[in-house]
C-alpha positions as CSV (number, residue, x, y, z in Angstrom):
1,M,50.0,30.6,80.5
2,S,46.7,29.7,81.2
3,R,45.2,26.2,80.8
4,T,43.1,27.3,78.0
5,H,46.1,28.3,76.0
6,R,48.0,25.4,76.9
7,T,45.3,23.2,75.5
8,A,44.8,25.0,72.1
9,S,48.4,24.8,71.9
10,G,48.6,21.0,72.4
11,R,45.7,20.8,70.1
12,G,47.5,22.8,67.5
13,R,50.6,20.8,67.7
14,G,48.6,17.4,67.4
15,T,47.0,18.6,64.4
16,T,50.2,19.9,62.9
17,Y,51.7,16.4,63.6
18,R,48.8,14.8,61.9
19,V,49.1,17.2,58.9
20,K,52.7,16.2,58.5
21,A,52.0,12.4,58.9
22,A,49.1,12.2,56.7
23,P,51.3,11.6,53.3
24,Y,53.1,8.8,54.9
25,G,50.0,7.3,56.1
26,F,48.8,7.6,52.5
27,L,52.2,6.0,51.1
28,A,52.2,3.3,53.7
29,P,50.2,0.7,51.8
30,A,52.1,1.1,48.6
31,A,55.6,1.2,50.6
32,V,54.5,-2.1,52.4
33,L,53.3,-3.8,48.8
34,F,56.5,-2.5,47.2
35,A,58.4,-4.1,50.1
36,L,56.6,-7.6,49.7
37,F,56.5,-8.0,46.4
38,F,59.4,-6.0,44.9
39,A,62.4,-5.4,47.3
40,L,62.1,-8.8,49.5
41,P,62.2,-10.9,46.2
42,V,65.0,-9.0,44.3
43,G,67.0,-9.3,47.9
44,Y,66.0,-12.9,48.1
45,A,67.5,-13.6,44.7
46,L,70.7,-11.2,45.4
47,W,71.2,-14.0,48.7
48,L,70.7,-17.1,46.5
49,S,73.0,-15.8,43.6
50,L,75.8,-15.7,46.2
51,H,75.1,-19.4,47.5
52,K,75.5,-22.9,46.0
53,V,74.4,-26.6,47.5
54,E,77.3,-28.8,48.9
55,V,77.1,-32.5,48.0
56,K,79.1,-34.7,50.5
57,G,79.3,-38.0,49.0
58,L,76.5,-39.5,47.1
59,G,74.2,-36.9,48.6
60,L,72.0,-39.5,50.5
61,G,71.2,-38.4,53.7
62,K,70.7,-35.5,56.3
63,G,73.2,-33.2,56.1
64,A,74.6,-34.7,52.9
65,R,73.3,-31.4,51.1
66,S,74.0,-28.1,52.6
67,E,73.8,-24.8,51.5
68,V,77.3,-22.7,51.6
69,W,78.7,-19.6,50.2
70,A,79.7,-19.4,46.7
71,G,80.9,-15.6,46.3
72,L,80.5,-14.7,42.6
73,E,81.0,-18.1,41.4
74,N,77.3,-18.3,40.0
75,Y,77.7,-14.7,38.3
76,T,81.3,-15.8,36.6
77,A,79.1,-19.1,35.3
78,A,76.3,-17.1,33.9
79,L,78.9,-15.0,32.3
80,T,80.8,-17.8,30.7
81,D,77.5,-19.7,29.7
82,T,77.6,-20.0,25.6
83,E,73.7,-20.6,25.9
84,L,73.0,-17.4,27.6
85,G,75.2,-15.6,25.3
86,H,73.4,-17.1,22.1
87,G,69.9,-16.2,23.9
88,A,70.8,-12.7,24.2
89,L,72.1,-12.8,20.2
90,R,68.7,-14.0,19.6
91,I,67.0,-11.3,21.7
92,L,68.7,-8.6,19.7
93,G,67.9,-9.8,16.5
94,Y,64.1,-10.3,17.9
95,G,64.3,-6.7,18.9
96,A,65.8,-5.6,15.7
97,I,62.7,-6.4,13.9
98,V,60.3,-5.8,16.5
99,V,60.7,-2.0,17.8
100,P,61.6,-0.2,14.8
101,V,58.6,-1.7,13.1
102,M,56.2,-1.6,16.2
103,L,56.9,2.1,17.0
104,G,56.8,3.1,13.0
105,L,53.3,1.4,12.6
106,A,51.9,3.1,16.2
107,L,53.4,6.6,15.2
108,L,51.3,5.9,11.9
109,F,48.6,5.3,13.2
110,A,48.3,7.7,15.5
111,L,49.0,10.1,12.9
112,L,46.3,8.9,10.7
113,L,43.8,8.8,13.5
114,D,44.6,12.6,14.6
115,T,43.9,14.0,11.2
116,E,40.7,15.7,10.3
117,R,39.4,13.3,7.5
118,V,39.6,10.2,9.3
119,R,36.3,8.4,9.7
120,A,35.2,5.6,12.6
121,R,37.9,7.2,14.5
122,A,36.9,5.5,17.8
123,F,35.9,2.1,15.7
124,S,39.5,2.2,14.4
125,R,41.0,3.4,17.4
126,L,39.9,0.5,19.5
127,A,40.2,-1.9,16.4
128,I,44.1,-1.6,16.8
129,F,44.2,-1.2,20.5
130,L,41.8,-4.7,20.8
131,P,44.8,-7.1,20.5
132,Y,46.8,-5.6,23.4
133,A,43.9,-6.5,25.5
134,I,44.5,-10.2,24.7
135,P,47.0,-12.0,26.7
136,G,50.3,-13.1,25.4
137,V,49.7,-16.8,25.6
138,I,46.8,-16.6,23.5
139,A,48.1,-14.4,21.0
140,A,50.9,-17.1,20.5
141,L,48.6,-19.7,20.3
142,L,46.3,-18.1,17.8
143,W,49.4,-17.2,15.4
144,G,50.9,-20.5,16.3
145,F,47.9,-22.2,14.6
146,L,47.9,-20.0,11.9
147,Y,51.5,-20.8,11.2
148,L,51.0,-24.4,10.9
149,P,50.9,-26.1,7.4
150,D,48.2,-28.2,8.1
151,V,45.4,-26.2,9.7
152,S,46.4,-22.6,8.9
153,P,44.0,-21.2,6.3
154,F,46.4,-18.8,4.8
155,L,49.0,-21.5,3.4
156,Q,46.2,-23.9,2.3
157,V,45.0,-21.0,0.0
158,L,48.8,-20.7,-1.1
159,D,49.2,-24.6,-1.5
160,R,46.2,-24.6,-3.6
161,L,46.8,-22.0,-5.8
162,G,50.4,-23.6,-6.4
163,L,52.5,-20.8,-4.7
164,P,55.4,-21.7,-2.1
165,H,55.1,-20.9,1.3
166,P,57.8,-20.6,3.9
167,D,57.9,-22.8,7.1
168,L,57.3,-20.1,9.5
169,L,58.3,-22.2,12.3
170,D,61.8,-22.8,11.1
171,G,65.1,-21.3,10.2
172,G,65.1,-17.7,9.5
173,P,61.0,-16.7,9.4
174,L,61.5,-18.0,12.9
175,F,62.3,-14.5,13.9
176,L,59.9,-12.7,11.6
177,S,56.8,-15.0,13.1
178,L,57.8,-14.1,16.6
179,A,58.3,-10.8,16.0
180,N,54.7,-10.5,14.0
181,I,53.6,-11.7,17.4
182,A,54.8,-9.0,19.4
183,V,54.3,-6.3,16.7
184,W,50.4,-7.2,16.3
185,G,49.9,-7.5,20.2
186,G,51.9,-4.0,21.5
187,T,51.0,-1.5,18.3
188,G,47.9,-0.6,19.8
189,F,49.2,0.3,23.4
190,N,51.8,2.4,21.7
191,M,49.7,3.9,19.4
192,I,47.4,4.9,22.5
193,V,50.2,6.4,24.1
194,I,51.2,8.5,20.9
195,Y,47.4,9.2,20.0
196,T,46.7,11.0,23.2
197,S,50.3,13.1,23.5
198,L,48.9,14.3,19.8
199,R,45.3,15.0,21.1
200,S,46.9,17.4,23.9
201,I,49.0,19.5,21.1
202,P,47.3,23.0,21.2
203,A,44.8,24.0,18.2
204,E,46.6,27.1,17.7
205,V,49.7,25.8,16.9
206,I,48.1,23.5,14.1
207,E,46.3,26.5,13.0
208,A,49.3,28.8,12.7
209,A,51.1,25.8,10.5
210,K,48.3,25.6,8.1
211,L,48.3,29.9,7.8
212,D,52.0,29.3,7.1
213,G,50.9,27.0,4.0
214,A,52.4,23.9,5.7
215,T,50.8,20.8,4.1
216,P,49.4,18.2,6.4
217,L,52.5,16.1,5.8
218,Q,54.9,18.9,6.9
219,I,52.7,19.5,9.6
220,A,53.1,16.1,11.0
221,L,56.6,15.7,10.1
222,R,57.9,19.1,11.5
223,V,55.2,20.1,13.9
224,K,53.3,16.9,15.6
225,I,56.3,14.6,15.8
226,P,59.0,16.7,17.7
227,M,56.2,17.9,19.8
228,V,55.4,14.1,20.9
229,A,58.8,13.0,21.1
230,P,58.6,12.9,24.8
231,S,55.7,10.5,24.1
232,L,58.2,8.3,21.7
233,V,60.9,8.1,24.2
234,L,58.4,6.6,26.9
235,T,57.3,3.8,24.0
236,F,60.8,3.0,22.8
237,F,61.7,2.3,26.8
238,F,58.9,0.4,27.3
239,S,59.5,-1.7,24.2
240,V,63.0,-2.1,25.0
241,I,62.2,-3.5,28.4
242,A,59.4,-6.0,27.0
243,T,61.9,-7.4,24.0
244,L,64.6,-7.9,26.9
245,Q,61.7,-10.0,28.8
246,V,60.3,-11.9,25.9
247,F,59.2,-15.3,27.0
248,S,55.4,-16.1,26.5
249,E,56.0,-16.2,23.0
250,P,58.7,-18.5,22.2
251,T,57.7,-20.8,25.2
252,T,54.2,-20.9,23.9
253,L,55.5,-22.0,20.3
254,K,58.1,-24.2,21.6
255,P,55.9,-27.3,21.2
256,L,55.2,-26.5,17.5
257,T,58.7,-26.1,15.9
258,N,62.2,-27.5,17.0
259,G,63.5,-24.4,15.9
260,I,62.8,-23.2,19.8
261,S,65.0,-24.5,22.3
262,T,64.5,-24.5,26.0
263,T,67.1,-21.6,26.4
264,W,66.0,-19.4,23.1
265,S,65.7,-16.5,25.5
266,P,67.3,-15.4,28.4
267,L,64.3,-15.4,30.4
268,M,63.8,-19.1,29.0
269,K,67.2,-19.7,30.4
270,V,66.5,-18.7,33.8
271,Y,63.3,-20.9,33.7
272,N,64.8,-24.1,32.5
273,D,67.6,-23.8,35.5
274,A,65.4,-22.8,38.0
275,F,62.6,-25.2,37.2
276,V,63.7,-28.2,35.1
277,S,67.5,-28.2,36.1
278,G,66.6,-27.5,39.8
279,N,69.4,-25.3,40.0
280,A,67.7,-21.9,41.7
281,Y,71.1,-20.5,42.8
282,G,72.5,-20.3,39.1
283,A,69.4,-19.0,37.7
284,S,68.8,-16.1,40.3
285,A,72.5,-15.3,39.1
286,T,71.7,-15.1,35.5
287,A,68.4,-12.9,36.5
288,V,70.1,-10.6,38.6
289,L,72.4,-9.9,35.6
290,L,69.3,-9.6,33.4
291,A,67.7,-6.9,35.8
292,A,71.4,-5.0,35.8
293,A,71.6,-5.2,31.9
294,T,68.1,-3.5,32.2
295,F,68.4,-1.2,34.4
296,V,72.3,0.2,32.9
297,L,70.8,-0.1,29.0
298,S,67.7,1.7,30.1
299,F,69.5,4.6,32.1
300,T,72.1,4.9,29.5
301,L,69.7,5.7,26.4
302,L,67.6,8.0,29.0
303,K,70.8,9.9,29.7
304,V,71.7,9.9,25.9
305,F,68.0,11.2,25.0
306,N,68.1,13.9,27.8
307,S,71.4,15.2,26.5
308,R,70.3,15.6,23.1
309,G,67.1,17.4,24.6
310,T,69.3,19.7,26.3
311,Q,71.7,20.4,23.4
312,G,68.3,20.9,21.2
313,G,66.6,23.4,24.1
314,K,69.8,25.3,24.0
315,R,70.1,25.7,20.1
């Protein structure tokens, strides 16, 4: 084999190697960030959840407090904690209000914006989406002041008219007050997702439905909604996960009412245990349980939707 041939062969192998390695080079920054900001924190939380602090004597002096293996002790304590159970029930009630109302409004607005006769479509789309751009803490503060009887213009108008007004930060209306903040802030994002999916429906499909004599309502119910079902499933998953992770709104409104405790939601309990009570080990166990519950719920719902979609396709 000539020197020229060997050189060309070596260059060819080098070029092939670089081509094969190129995708891994592009993925490397994302992989490093994933490992540093997701995998390592999760692994550290798992490690903390399996340990505890052992105190000797009065806990004073060097070596009086040491970190020891706890096994599943923290998980057992978390699963038997009544405050965590009550917080989970509150989140279920909160989600039962937020998810259907928010997705229903998002679908309604998306369908209205997709009609031919709508005017100021760009302005309406921006106006509906704009609340999503406001941080959750700011939104909770804005609505919190609107809920306070002493400063709320709406409640003052009702009071001058002699009409009763409920205490929106106490008792049963508290769920509606918190749900209203989430619906106001999240409807725009879900509407954009559904609206984008609606705009991707081929015009020929809509024209064929019109030629068959379908009314706009029939087109929306029998053509548009079934064709944007994947987007509806996606927004449903986003909404469920966001509901399980609710933290900013009740934490921000807590100073304004006695109806919100420091453990009102599971994430608030995690924060209270870790940074107020100083029990980072128990808080880590609770956080791992919440992550596992979120994963199981999402995976189960996804399997259910996929199985129904497969059965519908076979029919």
